[in-house]
Every structure is written in structure tokens, then in C-alpha cells.
C-alpha positions as CSV (number, residue, x, y, z in Angstrom):
1,M,106.2,39.7,-9.4
2,N,107.5,36.4,-10.8
3,W,108.0,34.0,-7.9
4,M,111.0,32.3,-9.7
5,R,112.9,35.6,-9.8
6,T,115.9,35.3,-7.4
7,C,116.2,37.7,-4.5
8,L,119.8,37.7,-3.5
9,A,119.6,40.6,-1.0
10,V,119.2,39.9,2.7
11,I,116.0,41.6,3.9
12,C,115.9,42.4,7.6
13,L,112.3,42.4,8.8
14,S,112.4,42.4,12.6
15,L,114.2,41.1,15.6
16,P,114.6,38.2,15.8
17,R,115.7,38.6,12.2
18,A,113.7,37.1,9.4
19,F,115.3,36.8,6.0
20,A,114.3,36.0,2.4
21,W,116.8,34.4,0.1
22,S,114.2,33.7,-2.6
23,E,110.6,34.7,-3.1
24,E,107.8,32.7,-1.7
25,P,107.2,29.5,-3.8
26,P,103.8,28.3,-4.9
27,P,102.0,25.8,-2.6
28,P,103.7,22.3,-2.7
29,Q,102.0,19.3,-4.2
30,E,100.0,17.1,-1.9
31,P,102.3,14.3,-0.9
32,Q,101.6,10.7,-1.9
33,I,101.4,8.6,1.3
34,A,101.2,4.8,1.2
35,P,98.0,3.2,2.6
36,A,98.0,1.2,5.8
37,S,99.8,-2.1,5.7
38,K,101.3,-4.8,8.0
39,E,104.9,-4.0,6.8
40,A,106.0,-2.5,10.2
41,E,104.6,-5.4,12.2
42,Q,106.3,-7.9,9.9
43,A,109.6,-6.1,10.2
44,I,109.5,-6.5,14.0
45,S,109.8,-10.3,13.7
46,G,113.3,-9.8,12.5
47,F,114.5,-7.7,15.4
48,K,116.8,-8.9,18.1
49,V,115.2,-7.6,21.3
50,P,117.0,-7.7,24.7
51,A,115.3,-9.7,27.5
52,G,112.5,-7.8,29.2
53,M,112.0,-5.5,26.3
54,K,109.1,-5.4,23.8
55,V,108.8,-3.7,20.4
56,E,105.5,-2.4,19.2
57,V,104.3,-0.2,16.3
58,F,103.3,3.2,17.6
59,A,102.5,4.8,14.2
60,A,102.8,4.0,10.6
61,E,101.4,5.1,7.2
62,P,99.1,6.8,6.6
63,L,99.4,8.6,9.9
64,L,103.0,9.7,8.9
65,A,105.5,9.2,6.1
66,N,109.2,9.4,5.7
67,P,110.1,10.2,9.3
68,V,113.5,11.7,9.9
69,A,113.4,12.8,13.6
70,F,110.9,13.2,16.4
71,F,110.5,14.8,19.8
72,I,108.0,13.8,22.6
73,D,106.6,16.8,24.5
74,H,105.5,17.0,28.1
75,R,102.0,16.0,27.0
76,G,103.2,12.8,25.3
77,R,102.6,14.2,21.8
78,F,105.0,13.2,19.1
79,F,106.3,16.0,16.8
80,V,107.7,14.2,13.7
81,C,109.9,15.6,11.0
82,E,108.7,14.3,7.6
83,T,110.6,14.7,4.4
84,F,109.2,14.6,0.9
85,R,112.1,16.6,-0.6
86,Q,114.9,14.2,0.1
87,T,114.9,12.5,-3.3
88,T,113.3,15.3,-5.4
89,A,114.7,18.7,-4.2
90,I,117.9,17.9,-2.2
91,A,120.8,17.7,-4.6
92,D,124.1,15.8,-4.1
93,N,127.4,16.7,-5.6
94,R,128.0,13.1,-6.6
95,N,125.2,13.5,-9.2
96,H,126.1,17.1,-10.3
97,A,129.7,17.2,-11.3
98,E,128.8,20.2,-13.6
99,W,128.4,22.5,-10.7
100,L,131.1,21.2,-8.4
101,D,133.4,24.2,-8.9
102,D,130.5,26.6,-8.2
103,D,129.6,24.6,-5.1
104,L,133.1,24.6,-3.7
105,A,133.3,28.4,-4.3
106,A,130.0,29.2,-2.6
107,Q,130.3,31.3,0.5
108,T,126.6,32.1,1.2
109,V,123.2,30.6,0.6
110,A,122.7,33.3,-2.0
111,D,125.7,31.9,-3.9
112,R,124.1,28.4,-3.8
113,L,120.8,29.8,-5.0
114,A,122.5,31.7,-7.8
115,Y,124.3,28.6,-9.2
116,I,121.1,26.5,-9.0
117,H,119.5,29.0,-11.3
118,K,122.6,29.2,-13.5
119,H,122.7,25.5,-14.1
120,L,119.0,24.5,-13.9
121,K,117.4,27.6,-15.2
122,A,113.6,27.1,-15.4
123,K,114.0,23.5,-14.0
124,A,115.0,25.1,-10.6
125,A,111.3,25.5,-10.0
126,E,111.0,21.7,-9.7
127,Y,112.7,22.1,-6.3
128,T,109.6,23.7,-4.9
129,Q,107.1,21.0,-5.9
130,Q,107.6,19.0,-2.6
131,D,107.8,20.3,1.0
132,D,109.1,19.0,4.3
133,R,106.9,19.4,7.3
134,I,106.2,18.5,10.9
135,R,103.5,16.0,11.8
136,L,101.8,16.0,15.2
137,L,100.9,12.5,16.4
138,E,98.7,11.9,19.5
139,D,97.4,8.9,21.4
140,T,94.0,10.2,22.4
141,N,92.6,7.0,24.0
142,G,95.7,5.9,25.9
143,D,96.2,2.5,24.2
144,G,99.8,3.2,23.4
145,K,99.3,3.8,19.7
146,A,98.8,7.0,17.7
147,D,95.3,7.5,16.5
148,K,95.3,11.2,15.6
149,A,97.6,13.0,13.1
150,T,97.7,16.7,12.3
151,V,100.1,18.6,10.0
152,F,101.6,21.0,12.6
153,A,103.7,23.0,10.1
154,A,104.2,22.7,6.3
155,G,105.2,24.6,3.3
156,F,109.0,24.4,3.7
157,N,109.6,24.2,0.0
158,K,111.7,27.1,-1.1
159,I,114.4,26.3,-3.7
160,E,117.1,26.7,-1.1
161,D,115.4,24.7,1.7
162,G,116.9,21.5,3.0
163,T,115.7,18.4,4.8
164,G,113.9,19.2,8.0
165,A,115.9,16.9,10.3
166,G,115.6,18.2,13.9
167,V,112.7,19.2,16.2
168,L,112.5,20.1,19.9
169,V,109.6,21.4,22.0
170,R,110.1,23.7,25.0
171,G,106.8,25.1,26.5
172,D,104.9,26.7,23.6
173,D,107.9,26.9,21.4
174,V,108.7,24.3,18.7
175,Y,112.2,24.6,17.3
176,Y,112.8,23.1,13.8
177,T,116.1,22.8,11.9
178,N,115.7,23.1,8.1
179,I,118.4,24.6,6.0
180,P,118.9,27.6,5.7
181,N,117.0,28.4,8.9
182,L,116.6,27.7,12.6
183,W,112.9,28.1,13.0
184,R,110.8,28.8,16.1
185,L,107.1,27.8,15.6
186,R,104.2,28.6,17.8
187,D,100.6,27.2,17.9
188,M,98.9,30.4,19.1
189,D,95.3,29.1,19.2
190,K,96.1,25.5,20.4
191,D,94.5,23.8,17.4
192,G,97.6,21.6,16.7
193,K,98.8,23.8,13.9
194,A,101.6,26.5,14.0
195,E,100.3,29.9,13.0
196,E,103.5,31.8,13.8
197,R,106.9,31.0,12.4
198,T,110.1,33.0,13.0
199,A,113.6,32.4,11.6
200,L,115.8,32.9,14.6
201,H,118.8,33.0,12.3
202,T,119.5,32.0,8.7
203,G,122.5,31.2,6.5
204,Y,123.0,27.5,7.0
205,G,123.8,25.3,4.0
206,V,125.9,27.4,1.8
207,R,126.8,24.3,-0.3
208,F,125.1,21.1,-1.4
209,A,128.0,18.8,-0.6
210,F,126.4,15.4,0.2
211,R,122.7,14.8,0.7
212,G,121.7,14.5,4.3
213,H,124.5,16.7,5.6
214,D,121.9,19.0,7.0
215,M,120.9,20.6,10.4
216,H,120.2,18.0,13.1
217,G,120.3,17.1,16.7
218,L,118.4,19.8,18.6
219,I,118.8,19.4,22.3
220,L,118.8,21.5,25.5
221,G,122.2,21.6,27.2
222,P,122.8,21.6,30.9
223,D,123.3,25.4,30.6
224,G,119.7,25.8,29.4
225,R,120.9,26.8,25.9
226,L,119.8,25.3,22.6
227,Y,122.4,23.1,20.9
228,F,122.2,21.7,17.3
229,S,124.5,20.4,14.6
230,I,125.1,20.9,10.9
231,G,127.0,18.8,8.4
232,D,129.7,20.1,6.1
233,R,127.3,22.0,3.9
234,G,128.7,24.8,6.0
235,F,127.2,28.1,7.2
236,N,127.5,31.9,7.0
237,V,125.2,33.3,9.6
238,K,124.7,36.8,10.9
239,T,123.9,36.7,14.6
240,Q,121.2,38.8,16.3
241,E,124.1,40.9,17.8
242,G,125.5,41.6,14.3
243,K,128.5,39.2,14.3
244,Q,129.1,37.2,11.2
245,I,129.9,33.5,11.8
246,V,131.5,31.9,8.7
247,H,132.4,28.3,8.3
248,P,131.5,27.3,4.7
249,Q,133.8,24.3,4.5
250,C,133.0,22.1,7.5
251,G,130.4,20.9,9.9
252,A,129.9,22.1,13.5
253,V,127.9,22.0,16.7
254,L,126.4,25.4,17.6
255,R,124.5,26.8,20.5
256,C,122.3,29.8,21.3
257,E,119.8,31.1,23.8
258,L,116.2,30.0,23.4
259,D,115.4,33.3,21.7
260,G,118.2,32.7,19.2
261,S,120.5,35.3,20.7
262,K,124.2,34.7,21.6
263,L,124.7,32.2,18.8
264,E,128.2,30.7,18.8
265,V,130.2,27.7,17.5
266,F,130.7,25.1,20.2
267,A,132.7,22.7,18.1
268,T,133.9,22.7,14.5
269,G,136.1,20.6,12.1
270,L,133.4,18.0,11.9
271,R,132.0,16.2,8.9
272,N,128.3,15.4,9.5
273,T,127.4,15.2,13.1
274,Q,124.0,13.8,13.8
275,E,122.1,13.6,17.1
276,L,123.6,15.1,20.2
277,A,123.6,13.7,23.8
278,F,125.0,15.0,27.1
279,D,126.1,12.7,29.9
280,D,125.6,13.3,33.6
281,Y,128.8,15.3,33.7
282,G,127.9,17.7,30.9
283,N,130.1,16.1,28.3
284,L,128.6,16.3,24.8
285,F,128.7,13.2,22.5
286,T,127.7,12.8,18.9
287,G,128.1,10.5,15.9
288,D,130.1,11.9,13.0
289,N,128.9,10.2,9.9
290,N,131.1,8.5,7.3
291,S,131.2,9.1,3.5
292,D,129.7,5.8,2.3
293,S,133.1,5.0,0.8
294,G,134.4,2.4,3.3
295,D,135.6,4.8,5.9
296,Q,134.3,4.4,9.5
297,A,131.9,6.6,11.3
298,R,133.2,8.2,14.4
299,W,131.9,8.8,17.9
300,V,133.2,12.1,19.2
């Protein structure tokens, strides 16, 4: 079957549910990563560092590239979200006025995928050439610098995929936010690579809107639930309990149990919330991004 053919039907495979908006793409191209350099060390000289603090380079190219977010697990390992799709496969309405009406009308990820094919036709396949991935960094000799890098999970290069911009580790589970899915990844044989991946739910990113308005901010709340944010690319998600949560026009903070159940909207009416943080009293804070047009970002 031709891999470029669009599958617009939602296919329920198991619980937790796994879905396929489009068919599996071909393997992505090997990313081009810059060689080692002194660029990071040289940049430190321009930092203003508070008294008693010290800034050092923990990792740089070629151990990693294009980091977006990271999480340090209980073993001191760094799980780093790397993006290679940001400038090649993540579109922005400011550069595509021809599909603005279709984008504003989109209510599902399937709608977005359909108008991508409508406007780009065969060129839509170019969106699969690069992937986003998670890199695992380790300091094996205890000198405070990463010396081992492993690609923990890769191949997130479907046409409808977004920027992988959030990661969190809880026990053996690695949670990863990448439109249109909230993923749970597991390294079953402890080799530093995820053999099992499950979409706990899907349907995030029904529109393109602005680049970077993706899923972010994975954090465990004081209630033991998983919290995360999404920008105003919107979402139309069917929960594991069968409820449809539809907010195609705005950003939000959502929460669910660690197995993906009991998904609900915690806050909405937001534009592009980034990282999330709880204070000692359980209050949730986040930064709501501006539009690069002179307006101010907001702390909420």
C-alpha cells in the first residue's frame, strides 16, 4: 500500500488506545549534527552569573543537537528532546496564507492532514524526511559532563507530527509530548533504547497556527497526576472513557492519570503556555507566550 495515501479513519487498536491518522512513513534521513566546537564555552563568557554560582557545559554537539526540553531521572540521566523538524516539517500560518481558511476551519487532526495533502500534494511527503527524537545522555565517569549519548526513541516523522517539546520520566515510563500524541515509552531490556511505545491519547494539534505552539510542560502534580500544556493549535481528543474533549481554537493545560485515563482540561483560554510549575501550596504557574508582534508575554 502506498505510504503517502491518507488514512482519515481513526483505528482503535487496544486500550490504552493507539490511533493512526496517516500510514507509517519511510525512515527519516540521518540528521546532520555539527562537530565539536568551543562555541558553548565561549558563550559562557558573556553570561551574568550570580555570586556563588558557576556555569559549565554539560553536553554539546555532537552528543546532542537542537535541544528543546530535558528531564533528569533518578539515576542522573538526561532525557533530551531533540528537534530536526522545526524548520523543515512544522509549518506556520504566517508563511501559508493560501491554507489559512482551511486551517481555521479544521476541527480534527484528520482535517489538518487532509488540507496538507490538498495544498502540497506530492510535496507533503517532504514533511517525513526529518524526525524528532529523544536523546539519552549519561555521565558515566562522574566528572560532571556527559560522555555517553544514545538515541532513546526516534522515528517521530509522520506528516502530522509536531515538535517533541516535553519529556518526563517516572519509574520505567518515559512520557513524551509530540503532536498529535501523548506517548508513553518503555525500555524493556534496559539497553537505553525504547522498544515499546504507546499513544495514551491522540488528537492534539488540529491546526498549524504558529510554529512552536505545541505540547509542552510535562510535570507531576501534587495529586500524583500528569499535567501538560498545549498551545492554540487546539485539540480534539477522545478519552479512554469515551468522552470527546474539543477545544480546536485555544491552548490549555490538561491532566490525566499516569496510565492516560481520566483526561480532563485543567485550564483553557490560553495562547501558548510553556513549562508548568507548582508552588508549595499546589498553585500552578506557567508562562503564556506572546505573538512576536510587540505584545507582552504573560505569567499566569
